[in-house]
C-alpha positions as CSV (number, residue, x, y, z in Angstrom):
1,M,11.9,4.6,-1.2
2,N,13.0,7.6,-3.1
3,Q,11.1,10.9,-3.1
4,N,9.7,10.4,-6.6
5,Q,8.1,7.1,-5.6
6,I,6.6,8.6,-2.5
7,K,5.3,11.6,-4.5
8,N,3.4,9.3,-6.8
9,I,1.4,7.7,-4.0
10,P,-1.9,9.4,-3.2
11,E,-1.8,11.3,0.1
12,N,-4.6,9.3,1.7
13,I,-2.9,6.0,0.9
14,L,0.6,7.3,1.9
15,T,-0.9,8.4,5.3
16,E,-2.3,5.0,6.0
17,L,1.0,3.3,4.9
18,I,3.1,5.5,7.1
19,K,0.8,4.8,10.1
20,F,0.7,1.0,9.5
21,F,4.5,0.7,8.9
22,N,5.4,3.2,11.7
23,N,7.4,5.3,9.3
24,D,9.6,2.3,8.2
25,L,10.1,3.2,4.6
26,N,12.0,0.0,3.9
27,M,9.1,-2.2,5.1
28,M,6.6,0.0,3.3
29,E,8.6,-0.3,0.0
30,E,8.9,-4.1,0.4
31,W,5.2,-4.4,1.0
32,L,4.3,-2.2,-1.9
33,N,6.5,-4.1,-4.3
34,T,5.6,-7.6,-3.3
35,P,2.9,-9.3,-5.4
36,M,-0.2,-10.4,-3.5
37,V,-2.5,-13.3,-4.2
38,R,-5.4,-11.1,-3.1
39,L,-4.5,-8.7,-5.8
40,K,-4.2,-11.4,-8.5
41,N,-0.5,-11.5,-8.1
42,Q,-0.1,-7.8,-8.7
43,K,1.9,-5.4,-6.5
44,P,0.1,-3.0,-4.2
45,I,2.1,-0.1,-5.8
46,D,0.2,-0.9,-9.0
47,F,-3.0,-0.1,-7.1
48,T,-2.1,3.6,-6.5
49,T,-3.0,5.0,-9.8
50,D,-6.7,4.2,-10.4
51,L,-9.4,5.3,-8.0
52,D,-11.1,1.9,-7.8
53,K,-7.8,0.2,-7.2
54,Q,-7.0,2.8,-4.5
55,K,-10.2,1.9,-2.7
56,E,-9.2,-1.8,-2.8
57,L,-5.8,-1.0,-1.4
58,L,-7.3,1.2,1.4
59,K,-9.6,-1.7,2.2
60,I,-6.7,-4.1,2.5
61,L,-4.7,-1.7,4.7
62,E,-7.8,-1.3,7.0
63,Q,-8.1,-5.0,7.3
64,M,-4.4,-5.4,8.0
65,K,-4.8,-3.0,11.0
66,Y,-7.0,-5.5,12.6
67,G,-4.9,-8.5,11.8
68,D,-6.5,-9.7,8.6
69,F,-3.5,-10.5,6.3
70,S,-5.3,-12.7,3.9
């Protein structure tokens, strides 16, 4: 990921992404840019701009921490 892309991700989401992906920016970028069925085939990166969507994204990251990848 380039610096502009990272700058556009809210700090609370970026912090969780960095923790989950252990600072692996390539894995983080792949995950952010892969459409998810759970997000109605939208990419997680598209959920970083709107507050309600950010909450949904944080919820997904929290569930992934505990092995729920659905």
